[in-house]
TORKOL-4160 file (C-alpha; in steps of 0.2 Angstrom, whole numbers, padded with zeros to 4 digits, m for minus):
410
<pt num="1" X="0000" Y="0000" Z="0000"/>
<pt num="2" X="0007" Y="0017" Z="m0004"/>
<pt num="3" X="0014" Y="0027" Z="0011"/>
<pt num="4" X="0000" Y="0040" Z="0009"/>
<pt num="5" X="m0013" Y="0027" Z="0010"/>
<pt num="6" X="m0006" Y="0020" Z="0026"/>
<pt num="7" X="m0005" Y="0037" Z="0033"/>
<pt num="8" X="m0024" Y="0040" Z="0029"/>
<pt num="9" X="m0029" Y="0023" Z="0037"/>
<pt num="10" X="m0019" Y="0027" Z="0053"/>
<pt num="11" X="m0027" Y="0044" Z="0055"/>
<pt num="12" X="m0045" Y="0036" Z="0052"/>
<pt num="13" X="m0042" Y="0022" Z="0065"/>
<pt num="14" X="m0036" Y="0035" Z="0078"/>
<pt num="15" X="m0051" Y="0046" Z="0075"/>
<pt num="16" X="m0063" Y="0031" Z="0076"/>
<pt num="17" X="m0055" Y="0025" Z="0093"/>
<pt num="18" X="m0055" Y="0043" Z="0099"/>
<pt num="19" X="m0074" Y="0045" Z="0095"/>
<pt num="20" X="m0078" Y="0028" Z="0103"/>
<pt num="21" X="m0069" Y="0033" Z="0119"/>
<pt num="22" X="m0077" Y="0050" Z="0119"/>
<pt num="23" X="m0095" Y="0042" Z="0116"/>
<pt num="24" X="m0093" Y="0030" Z="0130"/>
<pt num="25" X="m0087" Y="0043" Z="0143"/>
<pt num="26" X="m0102" Y="0054" Z="0138"/>
<pt num="27" X="m0114" Y="0039" Z="0139"/>
<pt num="28" X="m0107" Y="0035" Z="0156"/>
<pt num="29" X="m0109" Y="0053" Z="0162"/>
<pt num="30" X="m0127" Y="0054" Z="0158"/>
<pt num="31" X="m0138" Y="0046" Z="0171"/>
<pt num="32" X="m0154" Y="0037" Z="0165"/>
<pt num="33" X="m0171" Y="0035" Z="0174"/>
<pt num="34" X="m0184" Y="0022" Z="0168"/>
<pt num="35" X="m0202" Y="0023" Z="0174"/>
<pt num="36" X="m0207" Y="0005" Z="0177"/>
<pt num="37" X="m0225" Y="0008" Z="0182"/>
<pt num="38" X="m0236" Y="0022" Z="0190"/>
<pt num="39" X="m0253" Y="0023" Z="0197"/>
<pt num="40" X="m0265" Y="0036" Z="0204"/>
<pt num="41" X="m0277" Y="0029" Z="0217"/>
<pt num="42" X="m0290" Y="0040" Z="0225"/>
<pt num="43" X="m0305" Y="0042" Z="0236"/>
<pt num="44" X="m0317" Y="0055" Z="0229"/>
<pt num="45" X="m0316" Y="0071" Z="0239"/>
<pt num="46" X="m0303" Y="0063" Z="0251"/>
<pt num="47" X="m0285" Y="0060" Z="0244"/>
<pt num="48" X="m0275" Y="0054" Z="0229"/>
<pt num="49" X="m0260" Y="0044" Z="0231"/>
<pt num="50" X="m0248" Y="0046" Z="0216"/>
<pt num="51" X="m0236" Y="0032" Z="0215"/>
<pt num="52" X="m0222" Y="0027" Z="0203"/>
<pt num="53" X="m0208" Y="0014" Z="0203"/>
<pt num="54" X="m0192" Y="0019" Z="0194"/>
<pt num="55" X="m0175" Y="0012" Z="0189"/>
<pt num="56" X="m0161" Y="0025" Z="0190"/>
<pt num="57" X="m0142" Y="0025" Z="0187"/>
<pt num="58" X="m0140" Y="0038" Z="0200"/>
<pt num="59" X="m0149" Y="0042" Z="0216"/>
<pt num="60" X="m0162" Y="0056" Z="0213"/>
<pt num="61" X="m0159" Y="0071" Z="0224"/>
<pt num="62" X="m0178" Y="0077" Z="0224"/>
<pt num="63" X="m0194" Y="0073" Z="0215"/>
<pt num="64" X="m0208" Y="0084" Z="0210"/>
<pt num="65" X="m0225" Y="0080" Z="0204"/>
<pt num="66" X="m0235" Y="0091" Z="0191"/>
<pt num="67" X="m0254" Y="0089" Z="0189"/>
<pt num="68" X="m0270" Y="0098" Z="0183"/>
<pt num="69" X="m0288" Y="0094" Z="0179"/>
<pt num="70" X="m0295" Y="0095" Z="0162"/>
<pt num="71" X="m0300" Y="0113" Z="0158"/>
<pt num="72" X="m0288" Y="0121" Z="0172"/>
<pt num="73" X="m0277" Y="0134" Z="0165"/>
<pt num="74" X="m0263" Y="0132" Z="0179"/>
<pt num="75" X="m0253" Y="0117" Z="0183"/>
<pt num="76" X="m0251" Y="0113" Z="0202"/>
<pt num="77" X="m0234" Y="0107" Z="0209"/>
<pt num="78" X="m0230" Y="0096" Z="0224"/>
<pt num="79" X="m0215" Y="0089" Z="0232"/>
<pt num="80" X="m0215" Y="0070" Z="0232"/>
<pt num="81" X="m0206" Y="0058" Z="0243"/>
<pt num="82" X="m0194" Y="0045" Z="0236"/>
<pt num="83" X="m0188" Y="0029" Z="0245"/>
<pt num="84" X="m0176" Y="0018" Z="0236"/>
<pt num="85" X="m0184" Y="0015" Z="0219"/>
<pt num="86" X="m0202" Y="0021" Z="0224"/>
<pt num="87" X="m0210" Y="0038" Z="0222"/>
<pt num="88" X="m0225" Y="0043" Z="0233"/>
<pt num="89" X="m0236" Y="0059" Z="0233"/>
<pt num="90" X="m0252" Y="0061" Z="0243"/>
<pt num="91" X="m0264" Y="0075" Z="0238"/>
<pt num="92" X="m0277" Y="0081" Z="0250"/>
<pt num="93" X="m0292" Y="0084" Z="0240"/>
<pt num="94" X="m0301" Y="0093" Z="0254"/>
<pt num="95" X="m0289" Y="0108" Z="0253"/>
<pt num="96" X="m0284" Y="0105" Z="0234"/>
<pt num="97" X="m0300" Y="0098" Z="0225"/>
<pt num="98" X="m0299" Y="0091" Z="0208"/>
<pt num="99" X="m0313" Y="0094" Z="0195"/>
<pt num="100" X="m0325" Y="0080" Z="0196"/>
<pt num="101" X="m0328" Y="0070" Z="0181"/>
<pt num="102" X="m0313" Y="0077" Z="0172"/>
<pt num="103" X="m0297" Y="0069" Z="0165"/>
<pt num="104" X="m0282" Y="0073" Z="0177"/>
<pt num="105" X="m0265" Y="0073" Z="0169"/>
<pt num="106" X="m0249" Y="0072" Z="0179"/>
<pt num="107" X="m0230" Y="0069" Z="0177"/>
<pt num="108" X="m0214" Y="0068" Z="0188"/>
<pt num="109" X="m0199" Y="0079" Z="0188"/>
<pt num="110" X="m0183" Y="0071" Z="0195"/>
<pt num="111" X="m0168" Y="0081" Z="0199"/>
<pt num="112" X="m0152" Y="0071" Z="0198"/>
<pt num="113" X="m0134" Y="0076" Z="0203"/>
<pt num="114" X="m0130" Y="0081" Z="0185"/>
<pt num="115" X="m0147" Y="0085" Z="0177"/>
<pt num="116" X="m0166" Y="0085" Z="0178"/>
<pt num="117" X="m0177" Y="0073" Z="0170"/>
<pt num="118" X="m0196" Y="0074" Z="0166"/>
<pt num="119" X="m0206" Y="0058" Z="0165"/>
<pt num="120" X="m0219" Y="0054" Z="0152"/>
<pt num="121" X="m0236" Y="0061" Z="0155"/>
<pt num="122" X="m0249" Y="0050" Z="0163"/>
<pt num="123" X="m0268" Y="0052" Z="0166"/>
<pt num="124" X="m0283" Y="0046" Z="0175"/>
<pt num="125" X="m0302" Y="0050" Z="0175"/>
<pt num="126" X="m0308" Y="0057" Z="0191"/>
<pt num="127" X="m0325" Y="0050" Z="0194"/>
<pt num="128" X="m0336" Y="0050" Z="0209"/>
<pt num="129" X="m0330" Y="0033" Z="0215"/>
<pt num="130" X="m0341" Y="0034" Z="0231"/>
<pt num="131" X="m0355" Y="0025" Z="0221"/>
<pt num="132" X="m0356" Y="0009" Z="0211"/>
<pt num="133" X="m0360" Y="0016" Z="0194"/>
<pt num="134" X="m0369" Y="0007" Z="0180"/>
<pt num="135" X="m0367" Y="0013" Z="0162"/>
<pt num="136" X="m0375" Y="0012" Z="0145"/>
<pt num="137" X="m0371" Y="0020" Z="0129"/>
<pt num="138" X="m0380" Y="0025" Z="0113"/>
<pt num="139" X="m0371" Y="0035" Z="0100"/>
<pt num="140" X="m0362" Y="0050" Z="0108"/>
<pt num="141" X="m0371" Y="0048" Z="0125"/>
<pt num="142" X="m0365" Y="0038" Z="0139"/>
<pt num="143" X="m0376" Y="0037" Z="0155"/>
<pt num="144" X="m0370" Y="0033" Z="0172"/>
<pt num="145" X="m0382" Y="0029" Z="0187"/>
<pt num="146" X="m0382" Y="0019" Z="0203"/>
<pt num="147" X="m0400" Y="0017" Z="0208"/>
<pt num="148" X="m0412" Y="0009" Z="0195"/>
<pt num="149" X="m0412" Y="m0004" Z="0182"/>
<pt num="150" X="m0407" Y="m0005" Z="0164"/>
<pt num="151" X="m0424" Y="0002" Z="0159"/>
<pt num="152" X="m0421" Y="0018" Z="0168"/>
<pt num="153" X="m0404" Y="0020" Z="0160"/>
<pt num="154" X="m0412" Y="0018" Z="0143"/>
<pt num="155" X="m0425" Y="0031" Z="0148"/>
<pt num="156" X="m0411" Y="0043" Z="0151"/>
<pt num="157" X="m0403" Y="0039" Z="0134"/>
<pt num="158" X="m0419" Y="0041" Z="0125"/>
<pt num="159" X="m0422" Y="0058" Z="0133"/>
<pt num="160" X="m0404" Y="0063" Z="0127"/>
<pt num="161" X="m0407" Y="0057" Z="0109"/>
<pt num="162" X="m0424" Y="0066" Z="0109"/>
<pt num="163" X="m0417" Y="0082" Z="0116"/>
<pt num="164" X="m0403" Y="0082" Z="0102"/>
<pt num="165" X="m0416" Y="0080" Z="0088"/>
<pt num="166" X="m0427" Y="0094" Z="0095"/>
<pt num="167" X="m0412" Y="0105" Z="0098"/>
<pt num="168" X="m0407" Y="0103" Z="0079"/>
<pt num="169" X="m0425" Y="0108" Z="0074"/>
<pt num="170" X="m0423" Y="0125" Z="0084"/>
<pt num="171" X="m0405" Y="0129" Z="0078"/>
<pt num="172" X="m0392" Y="0122" Z="0067"/>
<pt num="173" X="m0382" Y="0112" Z="0080"/>
<pt num="174" X="m0370" Y="0098" Z="0076"/>
<pt num="175" X="m0371" Y="0082" Z="0085"/>
<pt num="176" X="m0359" Y="0081" Z="0100"/>
<pt num="177" X="m0344" Y="0070" Z="0099"/>
<pt num="178" X="m0346" Y="0063" Z="0117"/>
<pt num="179" X="m0358" Y="0067" Z="0132"/>
<pt num="180" X="m0357" Y="0059" Z="0149"/>
<pt num="181" X="m0373" Y="0060" Z="0159"/>
<pt num="182" X="m0371" Y="0056" Z="0178"/>
<pt num="183" X="m0388" Y="0053" Z="0187"/>
<pt num="184" X="m0388" Y="0055" Z="0206"/>
<pt num="185" X="m0403" Y="0047" Z="0216"/>
<pt num="186" X="m0405" Y="0062" Z="0228"/>
<pt num="187" X="m0402" Y="0080" Z="0228"/>
<pt num="188" X="m0391" Y="0079" Z="0243"/>
<pt num="189" X="m0379" Y="0067" Z="0235"/>
<pt num="190" X="m0377" Y="0078" Z="0220"/>
<pt num="191" X="m0375" Y="0093" Z="0232"/>
<pt num="192" X="m0360" Y="0084" Z="0240"/>
<pt num="193" X="m0352" Y="0082" Z="0223"/>
<pt num="194" X="m0353" Y="0101" Z="0221"/>
<pt num="195" X="m0344" Y="0103" Z="0237"/>
<pt num="196" X="m0331" Y="0090" Z="0235"/>
<pt num="197" X="m0328" Y="0091" Z="0216"/>
<pt num="198" X="m0328" Y="0109" Z="0212"/>
<pt num="199" X="m0345" Y="0109" Z="0202"/>
<pt num="200" X="m0359" Y="0122" Z="0204"/>
<pt num="201" X="m0375" Y="0113" Z="0203"/>
<pt num="202" X="m0393" Y="0118" Z="0204"/>
<pt num="203" X="m0407" Y="0106" Z="0198"/>
<pt num="204" X="m0395" Y="0100" Z="0185"/>
<pt num="205" X="m0378" Y="0106" Z="0178"/>
<pt num="206" X="m0369" Y="0106" Z="0162"/>
<pt num="207" X="m0350" Y="0108" Z="0160"/>
<pt num="208" X="m0349" Y="0111" Z="0141"/>
<pt num="209" X="m0330" Y="0110" Z="0140"/>
<pt num="210" X="m0331" Y="0093" Z="0148"/>
<pt num="211" X="m0345" Y="0087" Z="0138"/>
<pt num="212" X="m0354" Y="0083" Z="0155"/>
<pt num="213" X="m0371" Y="0083" Z="0162"/>
<pt num="214" X="m0375" Y="0080" Z="0180"/>
<pt num="215" X="m0393" Y="0078" Z="0186"/>
<pt num="216" X="m0403" Y="0073" Z="0201"/>
<pt num="217" X="m0417" Y="0061" Z="0197"/>
<pt num="218" X="m0425" Y="0053" Z="0213"/>
<pt num="219" X="m0436" Y="0038" Z="0210"/>
<pt num="220" X="m0454" Y="0041" Z="0210"/>
<pt num="221" X="m0469" Y="0046" Z="0200"/>
<pt num="222" X="m0461" Y="0062" Z="0193"/>
<pt num="223" X="m0445" Y="0054" Z="0188"/>
<pt num="224" X="m0448" Y="0051" Z="0170"/>
<pt num="225" X="m0455" Y="0069" Z="0168"/>
<pt num="226" X="m0440" Y="0076" Z="0176"/>
<pt num="227" X="m0429" Y="0065" Z="0165"/>
<pt num="228" X="m0437" Y="0072" Z="0150"/>
<pt num="229" X="m0435" Y="0090" Z="0157"/>
<pt num="230" X="m0418" Y="0091" Z="0164"/>
<pt num="231" X="m0408" Y="0080" Z="0152"/>
<pt num="232" X="m0413" Y="0090" Z="0136"/>
<pt num="233" X="m0411" Y="0106" Z="0145"/>
<pt num="234" X="m0393" Y="0103" Z="0150"/>
<pt num="235" X="m0389" Y="0096" Z="0133"/>
<pt num="236" X="m0394" Y="0112" Z="0125"/>
<pt num="237" X="m0380" Y="0121" Z="0135"/>
<pt num="238" X="m0367" Y="0109" Z="0128"/>
<pt num="239" X="m0373" Y="0110" Z="0110"/>
<pt num="240" X="m0372" Y="0129" Z="0111"/>
<pt num="241" X="m0355" Y="0128" Z="0118"/>
<pt num="242" X="m0350" Y="0116" Z="0105"/>
<pt num="243" X="m0356" Y="0127" Z="0091"/>
<pt num="244" X="m0349" Y="0144" Z="0098"/>
<pt num="245" X="m0335" Y="0139" Z="0110"/>
<pt num="246" X="m0331" Y="0152" Z="0123"/>
<pt num="247" X="m0342" Y="0164" Z="0113"/>
<pt num="248" X="m0357" Y="0155" Z="0120"/>
<pt num="249" X="m0354" Y="0164" Z="0137"/>
<pt num="250" X="m0358" Y="0181" Z="0128"/>
<pt num="251" X="m0376" Y="0175" Z="0125"/>
<pt num="252" X="m0389" Y="0184" Z="0136"/>
<pt num="253" X="m0394" Y="0173" Z="0150"/>
<pt num="254" X="m0412" Y="0175" Z="0145"/>
<pt num="255" X="m0407" Y="0168" Z="0128"/>
<pt num="256" X="m0396" Y="0154" Z="0134"/>
<pt num="257" X="m0408" Y="0148" Z="0148"/>
<pt num="258" X="m0424" Y="0151" Z="0137"/>
<pt num="259" X="m0417" Y="0140" Z="0123"/>
<pt num="260" X="m0413" Y="0127" Z="0136"/>
<pt num="261" X="m0430" Y="0127" Z="0143"/>
<pt num="262" X="m0438" Y="0127" Z="0126"/>
<pt num="263" X="m0428" Y="0111" Z="0122"/>
<pt num="264" X="m0437" Y="0102" Z="0136"/>
<pt num="265" X="m0449" Y="0088" Z="0130"/>
<pt num="266" X="m0464" Y="0098" Z="0137"/>
<pt num="267" X="m0467" Y="0115" Z="0142"/>
<pt num="268" X="m0467" Y="0118" Z="0160"/>
<pt num="269" X="m0485" Y="0123" Z="0165"/>
<pt num="270" X="m0479" Y="0131" Z="0181"/>
<pt num="271" X="m0470" Y="0144" Z="0170"/>
<pt num="272" X="m0486" Y="0150" Z="0162"/>
<pt num="273" X="m0494" Y="0152" Z="0179"/>
<pt num="274" X="m0478" Y="0161" Z="0186"/>
<pt num="275" X="m0479" Y="0174" Z="0171"/>
<pt num="276" X="m0498" Y="0175" Z="0172"/>
<pt num="277" X="m0497" Y="0179" Z="0191"/>
<pt num="278" X="m0484" Y="0192" Z="0188"/>
<pt num="279" X="m0495" Y="0201" Z="0175"/>
<pt num="280" X="m0509" Y="0202" Z="0187"/>
<pt num="281" X="m0498" Y="0210" Z="0200"/>
<pt num="282" X="m0490" Y="0221" Z="0187"/>
<pt num="283" X="m0473" Y="0213" Z="0192"/>
<pt num="284" X="m0466" Y="0208" Z="0175"/>
<pt num="285" X="m0447" Y="0208" Z="0176"/>
<pt num="286" X="m0441" Y="0219" Z="0161"/>
<pt num="287" X="m0432" Y="0207" Z="0149"/>
<pt num="288" X="m0417" Y="0219" Z="0148"/>
<pt num="289" X="m0413" Y="0216" Z="0167"/>
<pt num="290" X="m0412" Y="0197" Z="0163"/>
<pt num="291" X="m0398" Y="0200" Z="0150"/>
<pt num="292" X="m0384" Y="0196" Z="0162"/>
<pt num="293" X="m0391" Y="0188" Z="0178"/>
<pt num="294" X="m0406" Y="0180" Z="0186"/>
<pt num="295" X="m0410" Y="0185" Z="0204"/>
<pt num="296" X="m0407" Y="0170" Z="0215"/>
<pt num="297" X="m0421" Y="0173" Z="0227"/>
<pt num="298" X="m0439" Y="0166" Z="0225"/>
<pt num="299" X="m0451" Y="0169" Z="0217"/>
<pt num="300" X="m0440" Y="0179" Z="0205"/>
<pt num="301" X="m0428" Y="0165" Z="0201"/>
<pt num="302" X="m0443" Y="0154" Z="0194"/>
<pt num="303" X="m0451" Y="0169" Z="0186"/>
<pt num="304" X="m0435" Y="0173" Z="0177"/>
<pt num="305" X="m0434" Y="0156" Z="0170"/>
<pt num="306" X="m0452" Y="0157" Z="0165"/>
<pt num="307" X="m0451" Y="0173" Z="0156"/>
<pt num="308" X="m0435" Y="0167" Z="0147"/>
<pt num="309" X="m0444" Y="0151" Z="0141"/>
<pt num="310" X="m0460" Y="0160" Z="0136"/>
<pt num="311" X="m0451" Y="0174" Z="0127"/>
<pt num="312" X="m0440" Y="0162" Z="0117"/>
<pt num="313" X="m0456" Y="0152" Z="0112"/>
<pt num="314" X="m0464" Y="0169" Z="0106"/>
<pt num="315" X="m0448" Y="0173" Z="0096"/>
<pt num="316" X="m0448" Y="0156" Z="0088"/>
<pt num="317" X="m0466" Y="0157" Z="0083"/>
<pt num="318" X="m0464" Y="0174" Z="0075"/>
<pt num="319" X="m0447" Y="0173" Z="0068"/>
<pt num="320" X="m0443" Y="0154" Z="0067"/>
<pt num="321" X="m0426" Y="0146" Z="0067"/>
<pt num="322" X="m0418" Y="0159" Z="0056"/>
<pt num="323" X="m0423" Y="0173" Z="0068"/>
<pt num="324" X="m0415" Y="0164" Z="0083"/>
<pt num="325" X="m0400" Y="0160" Z="0072"/>
<pt num="326" X="m0397" Y="0178" Z="0068"/>
<pt num="327" X="m0399" Y="0183" Z="0086"/>
<pt num="328" X="m0387" Y="0170" Z="0092"/>
<pt num="329" X="m0374" Y="0175" Z="0079"/>
<pt num="330" X="m0375" Y="0193" Z="0084"/>
<pt num="331" X="m0374" Y="0190" Z="0102"/>
<pt num="332" X="m0359" Y="0178" Z="0100"/>
<pt num="333" X="m0350" Y="0191" Z="0090"/>
<pt num="334" X="m0351" Y="0203" Z="0105"/>
<pt num="335" X="m0366" Y="0213" Z="0101"/>
<pt num="336" X="m0375" Y="0221" Z="0116"/>
<pt num="337" X="m0390" Y="0213" Z="0123"/>
<pt num="338" X="m0403" Y="0226" Z="0118"/>
<pt num="339" X="m0394" Y="0231" Z="0101"/>
<pt num="340" X="m0394" Y="0212" Z="0096"/>
<pt num="341" X="m0413" Y="0212" Z="0094"/>
<pt num="342" X="m0413" Y="0227" Z="0083"/>
<pt num="343" X="m0399" Y="0220" Z="0071"/>
<pt num="344" X="m0407" Y="0203" Z="0071"/>
<pt num="345" X="m0426" Y="0206" Z="0071"/>
<pt num="346" X="m0428" Y="0224" Z="0067"/>
<pt num="347" X="m0436" Y="0228" Z="0084"/>
<pt num="348" X="m0430" Y="0234" Z="0101"/>
<pt num="349" X="m0430" Y="0222" Z="0116"/>
<pt num="350" X="m0443" Y="0233" Z="0124"/>
<pt num="351" X="m0454" Y="0232" Z="0108"/>
<pt num="352" X="m0452" Y="0213" Z="0107"/>
<pt num="353" X="m0457" Y="0212" Z="0126"/>
<pt num="354" X="m0473" Y="0222" Z="0124"/>
<pt num="355" X="m0478" Y="0211" Z="0108"/>
<pt num="356" X="m0474" Y="0195" Z="0118"/>
<pt num="357" X="m0485" Y="0199" Z="0132"/>
<pt num="358" X="m0499" Y="0205" Z="0121"/>
<pt num="359" X="m0497" Y="0189" Z="0110"/>
<pt num="360" X="m0495" Y="0176" Z="0124"/>
<pt num="361" X="m0505" Y="0184" Z="0138"/>
<pt num="362" X="m0517" Y="0195" Z="0128"/>
<pt num="363" X="m0533" Y="0194" Z="0139"/>
<pt num="364" X="m0523" Y="0196" Z="0155"/>
<pt num="365" X="m0513" Y="0211" Z="0149"/>
<pt num="366" X="m0528" Y="0220" Z="0144"/>
<pt num="367" X="m0537" Y="0217" Z="0161"/>
<pt num="368" X="m0521" Y="0222" Z="0170"/>
<pt num="369" X="m0519" Y="0238" Z="0159"/>
<pt num="370" X="m0537" Y="0242" Z="0163"/>
<pt num="371" X="m0535" Y="0239" Z="0181"/>
<pt num="372" X="m0520" Y="0250" Z="0182"/>
<pt num="373" X="m0528" Y="0265" Z="0173"/>
<pt num="374" X="m0545" Y="0263" Z="0180"/>
<pt num="375" X="m0543" Y="0277" Z="0193"/>
<pt num="376" X="m0537" Y="0289" Z="0179"/>
<pt num="377" X="m0552" Y="0284" Z="0168"/>
<pt num="378" X="m0564" Y="0289" Z="0183"/>
<pt num="379" X="m0555" Y="0306" Z="0184"/>
<pt num="380" X="m0556" Y="0308" Z="0165"/>
<pt num="381" X="m0575" Y="0304" Z="0165"/>
<pt num="382" X="m0578" Y="0316" Z="0179"/>
<pt num="383" X="m0568" Y="0330" Z="0171"/>
<pt num="384" X="m0577" Y="0328" Z="0154"/>
<pt num="385" X="m0594" Y="0325" Z="0159"/>
<pt num="386" X="m0597" Y="0334" Z="0175"/>
<pt num="387" X="m0599" Y="0351" Z="0167"/>
<pt num="388" X="m0612" Y="0343" Z="0155"/>
<pt num="389" X="m0621" Y="0335" Z="0170"/>
<pt num="390" X="m0621" Y="0352" Z="0179"/>
<pt num="391" X="m0628" Y="0361" Z="0164"/>
<pt num="392" X="m0641" Y="0348" Z="0162"/>
<pt num="393" X="m0646" Y="0349" Z="0180"/>
<pt num="394" X="m0646" Y="0368" Z="0180"/>
<pt num="395" X="m0658" Y="0368" Z="0165"/>
<pt num="396" X="m0670" Y="0355" Z="0174"/>
<pt num="397" X="m0670" Y="0366" Z="0189"/>
<pt num="398" X="m0674" Y="0382" Z="0179"/>
<pt num="399" X="m0688" Y="0372" Z="0170"/>
<pt num="400" X="m0695" Y="0366" Z="0186"/>
<pt num="401" X="m0695" Y="0384" Z="0193"/>
<pt num="402" X="m0704" Y="0391" Z="0178"/>
<pt num="403" X="m0717" Y="0377" Z="0179"/>
<pt num="404" X="m0720" Y="0381" Z="0197"/>
<pt num="405" X="m0722" Y="0400" Z="0194"/>
<pt num="406" X="m0735" Y="0397" Z="0180"/>
<pt num="407" X="m0745" Y="0385" Z="0192"/>
<pt num="408" X="m0745" Y="0399" Z="0205"/>
<pt num="409" X="m0751" Y="0412" Z="0194"/>
<pt num="410" X="m0765" Y="0401" Z="0188"/>
């Protein structure tokens, strides 16, 4: 081999040996951590035990855990304990609650003498495990309940499917990808979930971003009626969120809750009575005051829902789906509550309110109006006809006096 070739070969071999030694030293200097297994065991509202077993080439100096519930903007951090190859962190849910019925993600951060390593991301579904849930699914709906038979579960699924079909006749709303429906047997048990799981519940609750409906449907003669009322009502909130995203929170509350009530299987007869009584007492709540909030005290709370329900039904009867669509789009785009009706329907909110009351409660409105102005009518009649009466009476007196004088002379 020529001298130049031998020289080139020698340089190449030396370089290869150098790189090999350098790579071995680098690999030896980099510690490795392998996560063999991990679990998150919890008792709802009590505590979560995050546990992991690792294999590490160097003893960890410290371990942190990072976790957050689905929908939370901020990630929480905790200092975990490590004993040999096991990591343990206990989260107190009484002081740091997780969001009920949400996916919780978590991962570990391990500090080693020479570097820090982050684990893969793990997750678990934070369900209320105080109860032994049964489950049924049909299409996008999955219902969970713990009191009742399979027939009851099917009734809830039927109510959801019917609610979806009705909602899609009112507005252009796509079918949801997935909706979980959790049915509690008592209001008290559902209320405890509110306190332990960070949910705000009334008779029912929808968390649109979680695709979640939570309702209380106690066994009894009214259970089916309540099922067909509550489930479609809460479903409408989810469908509006799915269509509009966060812009759905711009909708006036009378519009949002009115649509949800309208989507119930049957109109609530108590709502008509509530508005009817308010008209008789001249106590109708102006619709413009229902744009951003409902008063929480009774009877105003029920009356607010009743007016929203009746007002939406009136708008639908007069302007159809296209009118409600136009209203929804304007409101979702940030148009003011009162300005929205002008742009969408060509009339002010006050004008629509007067037409709604006349259309839906015509006889009562007229009677109420007459009752309100009757004292003024009496004053008007007295003012207009008193002079006529006095003139007529004066003429009668004069005629009588004349007649008496003639008789006297005769």
